[in-house]
C-alpha positions, 0 to 999 in steps of 0.5 A: 836485515842488518844492511837494510836497517843501516841504509834506512838510518843512513837516509834518515840521518842524511836528510834530517836537516829538512826538519831542522827548524834552524833551516833556512834561517841564517846561520851565524858567521862561524869562521870557515878555516881551510875546508878540505875537498877530496877529489877523484872519481867514484869508486876511487878510494875517497870513502876510505880516506874521508872516513879516516879524516872524519874520525878527527874531533875537529872535522865535520861533513855535511851530515856528521862529525867524529861521532858519525864519521861514516855519514854522507859527506857530499854537499852535492847530494845532502843539500842538492835540492836547495843548492844552485845547479853550479854546486850540485848536478849529479843527483839533483838539478842534473842536465838532461841527456837522452841516454846517459841519465841521472843520477850520474857517477861516471858520465858527467865529464863525457861528451856534450855533458862535460861543458855543462858540468865544468865550472871555472874561476870566472864562473864564480859569483858573490851569490854562489860564494854566499850559498856555499858558505851558508851550507858549510856554516849550517853544517857547522851549526848542526855538527861542529863540537866547537863552532869557532874551531871546525874543519869542514870536509867534503868529497862531492865528486862533481867538484873534481871538474870545478876546482878553480871554481870552488877555490875562487868561491872560498878563496879567503878560507884557504881551501885545501884540495886532495886528489885521490886517483885510482889506477886508471886502467883498473878504474875504467874497467871497474866502472864500465863493467857495472860498478858505476851505477850509470854504466849498469843502467845501460849494460843492456843497450851498450857493449862493454867496449862502448862503456869502456870508451865512455869511462876512459873519457870521463876519467881523463877529463876529470883528472885533466880538469884538476890540473888545468885549474891548478896550473892556471891558478897556482892551486896546490894539490896533494895527490895521493894514489889510492893504492898507496893509501892501501899499502902504506896507510899510516905514512899516507895519512900523515902526509895528508894531515900535514898538507891539510893542517890536521894533527895526525892521530893514530886512532884515525887509522882503521882498527879492529876495535872500531865499529862503524856507526849505525847508519853506515853504508859500504860496510866493507870500506874500513877494517881490514884494509883490503890491499888486493882490490885491484887484482881481479881487474888487473887480470881482466885488462884487455887491449881495448881498455888499455888503448882507450885509457891511453887515448883519453888519459895518456898525458895524465897517467904518469903525472898521476904516478902510474906507468903507462901500459902498452896493448899486447897486440899493438896500438890502434885508435880508440873507438 
């Protein structure tokens, strides 16, 4: 009952903008300063880092501020019904696929779906820039304590394959991008086993090996898109491994704060004194920080998972800060 109440309040608070009489009226031109975008794959640690940063009094998201620091924090979902497809697409306005249905979390960067989701610098238009700034300013109007001094934070995962596009739309605001990878072999196995909702939906019609191949391709294309755009457009990316955040939270958070331009505060870190606000999901993603979340997956890693990740992500593993694994039975071609 406790969890159900939290979930109900989460939905109500997330969608409360629908009854705000100020929408769709024009929001004043509040200054947008260095908006922060957290990039990565679903289940990769973005929620924990996002909550830490949103405890800062200057930080807002699409649905909350430091008083509601566990709110929904993905533009793609909060405003998805009114945003153009280029700014959403996982839950709302998702391209059709006969097998990999929406809502999507680990399939939008796979096969023929990937070109439909990928957006680059040249796809940016003045209208799309206006639409994105409009929802950021509307969020500030609703949630900023000081509308002339706020920092907008978002972790819409679809933006991971649209970094250059988002950067171009918000160029004059100097957006900041933080990439949070989770160990690729663990991430792929975790998602394929059913932690990813779109993988869970096809468990009865696909084998685990097939799902591992799908997830490995998604992980590789997602991370590769970030670096393609960063290299092409000289976009600075701060890469923080999820495991580093778990093991060294203070040092990791200090580095992120320095990169995005926020004053570090000790109270941003999870503490036993904190209580998650009413209307929170994922009640276990705060205190205490669990440093062993990868262990069970590490113990179940098999050769197919290792081979699939090496096949689709081999050029990325070390760049992301991880060590490339070798299958015990030798290398074979991934399915």
